[in-house]
Each structure stands twice: as C-alpha cells, then as structure tokens.
N, C-alpha and C positions, 0 to 999 in steps of 0.2 A: 555621587553617581554622575558620570559624564554623559552628555547627550549622545555621544557616539555609540554607546552600548545599546541604545534603544532607537538608533536612527532608522532602522528598517521596520519599526513596530507598526506604523500607520499602514504601510503597504501590506504587511503581513495580515493585519486584522481585516482590512477591507477585502483583500482577495480571498482570505479564508472564509469571510462571511458570505461572499458570493458563491463559493464552492459548496459551503454547507447548505445554503438555500437550494441550490440546484440539486445537490445529492439528496436532500430531504424530500424534495418533490418526486424525484425519480424512484426513490425507495418506497415512498408512499404509493405511487402509481403501480409499481411492479410490472410484471408482464413484459410486453415488447418494449415499453418505454425504458424500463430498467435495463433490459438486455441491450438496447441501442446505446444507452449511456455507458455501460461497461465496455461494450465493443469499441466505442469511440475512445474511451480512456486507454484501453489496451493498445489500440492502434497508435495513439499518440505516444505511448511509452515505447513502442517498438520503433517508431520514427526517431525518437530521441536517442534510443540505443544505437541505431545505425549511424546517426549523425555524430554521436560521441566516439564510436569505435572507428568509423571510416567516413570522415566528413565529405569526401569526394563523391560518395555514392548517393547523391540526393534523389535521383530518380528511383533507385532501388529502395531507399528509405520509405518513399511514398507507397510503392508497390507492396512492400512487406507490411506496412502499417495496415493497408486495406485487407491483405490476406489474413493478418492476425485478427482483426475485428470480425471478419466473416467466419474464421475458424472457431473463435470463442462461442459465437451464437450457434453455429451448426453443431458443435460438440455437445451442447446441452440438449439439443433436440434429437440427435441421432441415437441409435441403439448403442449399448455399451461396447459392443465389438468394434465400432467405428470411431469411438471417442478418441482413443490414443493416436491413431494415424492422423486424424484431423488436427489434434493439438500439436503434434510434432511437425506438421507441414510447414509452418512459418520458420521453424528452426532449421529444418533440412533444406528448404528452398533457399533461405538466406545464407546458409553455410556455403553454398555454391556461388553466391554473389558477393559476399564480403571479402575484401582483399586482405584483411588482417584480423588477428585475435578471434579466429572462428570459434574456438572453444568457449570464450567468454560470451560471444553472441549466442551460441547454441544454448548455454545454460540459462542465460537471461530470457531468451525467447521462450523457452519451455516454462520458465517460472512465470512470465507474464501471462501466457496463454492459459496455463493451469490455474493461476489465481483468478483470471477472468471467469473461468468455468466455476471456480469455487464461490465467487461472489453471487453469480446467478443461482447456483444450487442452494446456497444458504438462504437467499431471499425467497425463492420459489418453493423450496422443499421444507426448510426448517421454519420459515415464516418471517414476518415483518419484525417481530421483537428481537430475534437473533441478529438481524442485520443492523438494527438500531444499536444494539449492545456492542457489536463489533466496531461500528463507527465511533461511538462515544468512548470506548476504551482507548482506541488509537488516538483520537483527538485529545482526550484528557492526558494521555501519556505525553503527547507532543507539546501541548500547551503548558502543562505543569513542568515538564523538563526545561522548556525555554525560560519561563519566568523564574523558577527556582534556581536554575543554573546561572542566569544573569544576576539574580539578587544575592545569592550566597557565594557562588563561585567555588573556589577550592580546587582540590586535585583533579586533573583531567582523567576522564574515563579510559581513553585510548588515544593519546595525542598523535601517534603516527598515522592513524586512520581518520579520526575525526577530532581535530584540535580544539573545537569549540565545546564539545560535550564534557561535562563534569560528572563526578560521582554524585554530587548533590542533586543535579538535574535528573540523573538517571533514577535515583531513589525517589525523587519527587514524582516522577512518572509512575512508579510502582504504587505509591500512596494514592495518587489520583485514580488509578485504575481500580484499586481496592475499594475506593469510595463509590465508584460507578458500579462495581460488582455488588456492593452492599445494598444499594438501592434496588438493583434488579433481583437480588436474592430475596429481599423482603417482598417485592411485588409478585414474584413468581413462586415463592415458597421453596426455593432450592436449598436453602440452608447455608451455613457458614462455609462449607467447602467451595461454594461457587465464588466466594471472594478470592480464594487461592487461584481458581481457574482464571479469574479476571487478571490477576497479577501475572500469571504465566502467559496469558495472551499479550499482556503489555511487554513482557520480555521478548516474546516472539516478534512483536512489532519493532522493538528496538534492534533486534538481530537483523531484521530486514533492512532497517536504516543503515546499520553498520556495513552490511554487505554492499549496499549501493554506494556508500561513502568511500569504501575501500576501492571500489571499481573506478569511481570518478578520479580519485587520487592517482590510480594507476595510469589513467589516460591524461592526467594533467588538466582536468577541467574542474571548475568550481561548482557549476550547476549543469544538470542534464539538458536544460534549455532555459529560455527566459519567458516561457508562455504564461507563467503565473507570477505576477509581481510580488516580490518579497519572499517567495518560496522556491523560485527556480522553475523546474519543469514538473511534468506529471510523474516522472520516476521519482523525483525528490519528494513529491507530495504523497504518492501512493505506495512507496516502498514499505512503510510500516503496515499498511493495510494488507499488502501482499504477504508480508511475513507472518501476519496473524491469521490469514484466511484458512490455511491448512489446520492450524490448531483449533479454530472455531468449528470446523467440520467435525473433528474428533469430539470436541466438547459438546457439540450439539447432539451427537448420537448418544452420548451418555446422559446428558442432563435435560434434554427437551423432547421426551417422547410425545408430548402433546403440543409442543410449541409454546412460545411466550406470548 
C-alpha cells in the first residue's frame, strides 16, 4: 500500500469531523438554526456552481448565492401555491446573468433549491430521526465507498465520469447503507423492507455524486471549490445528500407515519 493512496486521508477525516459536528448540532436544534444552516449550504453550492460554470461572474455568484438561501427558507414557510415560483427564482434570475451553459445552471439551481426545501421539510415534518437516518446513510455510503475502493480496488465503476470510483467501493457503500438501515429498522420496528429502502437511498446518493462528477468533468474542474479541505467544495460534499433527499421524502411518507 503506497502512502500516496491515503495522502488526503488526514484532511478528509478532520474536515469531515468538523462538518459532522456542526451538522449534528444544527439537526438537533432544528427550527431556524437548521434552516439557516441549510440556507447557507445551498447558497454556497450556488456560489460554487456559478464560479464553476462562468468564473468571471463573481459578483453574480454572490448575489445568486444569497437569493438561493433566501428562496430555500421562504419556500418552506410560504403556502404551497407560492413554493414553486420561489424555488425557481434563483434558476430564472441566474439564467439571465450567466454567460454560458445556462441549461446546466438552471437544472442545478433547481436541484439545489429543491433539495434545500427537502432537507428542511424532512427535519421539521418527518422528524429528527429521519434526518439522522439520511445523514448516516449518505456518510456510510461515502466512507465505505472510499475505504473499500482504496483497499480492494478492482474494475472502475464509470471511468469516463469518475475515474476513482470502483465497483468494489460502490458495493461497499450499499452494504454500509444496509447496515445503517438494519439498525434503524430494529429501533423503529420498520421490518426488513426498510433495509432495502436504505440501499435504494444509498444508490440515489451515489447517483447525485455521479451527476456532479460528470458536470465537473464537462467543465474541466477537479473540485467545485476548495472550501472543505480534502473534500473540495460543498457541491462535492452535499451532492449525495441532494440525490437522496427526494427519495427520503417518498420513503418517509410510506414508512414513518408517526416519525422515528
């Protein structure tokens, strides 16, 4: 085993630990604290998106980041009739400001804002347990994928899109998610099918990661930013969460009538 294979491990562990601690506190507090945390994360992801697509639009990146954060919080508190227009606002406003790849920006901007609303809705409507489950499934998928992939190696999952990902790491993520699902199924009395739900959430998380990786390669960048040492940017870190959030909303409606 060469040292180079694990050269980024220290930075990844330390920055991940800080993120986990902050996220855990915000999830526990809920309410306006959690909303502010999600709004900030979504704003930073939009900032990274604009900088990745059109690096010259630095002022626009900041403006759209603020607009996204405000839109995410407002969309949760407004009546259903107004949610969609508010969520679309960052995408539509940005489309008129971005000089290139407007279609990519619009799709990602909608994804970011909708995911932000999903996170807040899961925490406030479905409950603390569901938010913890989401976080643990995505973290377990990512961590297991990293260590299993580095240790076992083997055939690449999709070399043209994400050259570092292997089938062994991908499968390792599914197994880790299944273990998380087993613990929660036992605790909440959901039964064996919830383990499958956890694996599907893991797959949705990996799909989000693949979409973001493909987009970065399309624009010739390695990371969405360098805000998080060892992990890149917030888009790099939260793409899996975003991919899983919609699935969690559906699963929550089916499996958590009384919350976890």
